[in-house]
C-alpha positions, 0 to 999 in steps of 0.5 A, a space after each residue: 433777417 427779422 432779428 436785425 430789423 427788431 434790433 434797428 427799431 430798438 436803436 431808433 427808439 432809444 435815440 428818439 428817447 434820448 432826444 426827447 429827454 434832452 428837449 424836455 430838460 431845455 424847456 424848464 431852463 428856458 422857462 426859468 430865464 424868462 421869468 427872472 430876467 437874467 442869472 448871474 454868470 456863475 450860476 449860468 456857468 454852473 447850470 451850463 456845466 451841470 446841464 452838460 454833465 447831465 446831457 453827458 450822463 444821459 447820453 452815456 446812459 442812453 449809449 449804455 442802454 443802447 449797448 445793453 439793448 444791443 447786447 441783449 438783442 445780440 444775446 437774444 439773437 444768438 440764443 434764438 439762432 442757437 435755439 433755431 439751430 438746435 431746433 433745426 438739428 433736432 428736426 433733422 435728427 427727428 427727420 433722420 430718425 423718422 427717415 431711418 425708421 421709415 427706411 427700416 419699415 420700407 426695408 422690412 416691408 420689402 423683406 416681407 414682400 420679398 419673403 411673401 413673393 418667394 414663398 408664393 413663387 415657391 408655392 407656385 413652383 411647387 403647384 406647377 411641379 405637382 400639376 406637371 407631374 399630374 399631367 405627366 402621369 395623366 399623359 403616361 396613362 393616356 399613352 399607355 391606354 392608347 398603346 394597349 388599345 393600339 396593340 389590341 386593335 393591331 392584334 385584332 387586325 392581325 387576327 382578322 388579316 390572318 383569318 382573311 388570309 387563311 380564308 383567301 388561301 383556302 379559297 385559292 386552294 379550293 379554286 386551284 384544286 377545282 381548276 386542276 380537277 377540271 384541267 385534269 378532267 379536260 385533259 383526260 377527255 382531250 387525251 381520250 378523244 385523241 387516242 380514240 381518234 388515232 385509233 379510228 385513223 389507224 384502223 381506217 389506214 389498216 383497212 384501206 392499205 392491202 396486204 402484199 403477197 410475198 413469199 416469206 422464204 424469199 425475204 431476208 430476216 429484218 435486222 434486230 431492233 436496237 432494244 428489246 424492251 417495250 415502252 408503255 404509253 402513260 395511263 392517261 394516254 393508253 390506247 383501248 386495249 392496252 397496246 404496247 409499242 416495241 421500241 424502234 418498231 411499229 404499233 401494229 402490222 400495216 402501221 405506218 411511220 406518220 401514226 408513230 410521229 403523231 403519238 410522239 407529238 401528243 406526248 410532247 404536248 402532255 409533257 409541256 402541259 405537266 411542266 407548265 402546271 408544275 411551274 405555275 403552282 410553284 410561282 403561285 404559292 412562293 412569290 416572296 421566295 422567288 423574289 428573294 432567290 432572284 435577287 440573291 441568285 439562290 432560287 434552288 436553295 430557297 425552293 429545294 423541296 418544291 423543285 425536288 417534288 416537281 422533279 419527281 412529279 414530272 418524272 412520274 407524269 412525263 413520258 421517259 422518251 419525251 424526257 430524253 428528247 426534251 427538257 420542258 420542265 427546265 425550260 419553263 422553270 427558267 422562263 417563268 420563275 427565273 425571267 430567262 436567266 438560268 444563273 438565278 437558280 444557283 450553283 446547286 441546281 441539279 441539272 442532271 435530274 432534268 434529262 433522262 437518257 
């Protein structure tokens, strides 16, 4: 836009210059005519022609100069535009180069940052992995230490419980032995007292009953007794003098049937106490086996040794006549150990050993 304005100003200046020269050429001619007072017509024509040609030449010169100036201006404008275009292209190329360099530098910077970030991430992951491994090793060490301490504590607790259990078992055994000893002493004293009372009652009854007068020759012989053997009274119920009672007979001359019934009742009570004590011992020392045997219905198989020992003990301490008349050991076993269900004993239970004809 500025170039066009410059060209317009040049054209205006040229036109003004042409007009100035034309006016300047007219003034001398007018001045000459006024001094001479007139010129010949030929001179006038010639001067007019010359003036016209001069004006035409000047106009052509001015036109040529204007055209030359316009050409120069156009050439200068074109060169200026070309220079500007080249400058713009150069600037654009420079800007592109700078942009490319900046892009490359930015990419390089980003690549470097990415590399550094990747390196930092790798180092961070390695640090975290090492930290995790260290923590895992520390946790494993602590767990192992805790497990070892827990095992040690459990072993100490088990040893303490075992010692406590042994102490309790020993205390229970000692108390049970003491109780059994006291019970045996009490039973012995009770049996001795009852034997003494029976002996005194028998002696009093013999003294109170008169002996009848009769002729032995007139009395028929008594029927023979069913057995000739004698049944000895157990050691814990032996009357003074170590008397024996014939089977089916009387204790002594003049003895009556009530005294014999009294002795049989005492023997039954003794057998009941013996059976109750035996079953109580089995129940105290074998609670787990009893529960398992009740659940599985094979109590005899689990306590075969205890049952066989109890049968032998009962046979040794209970009177044979009582064992033939009753089954106290079996009754207490069913009542106390089997909760009233004899099927709990199992199919291998030896029923034939609990009654002795």
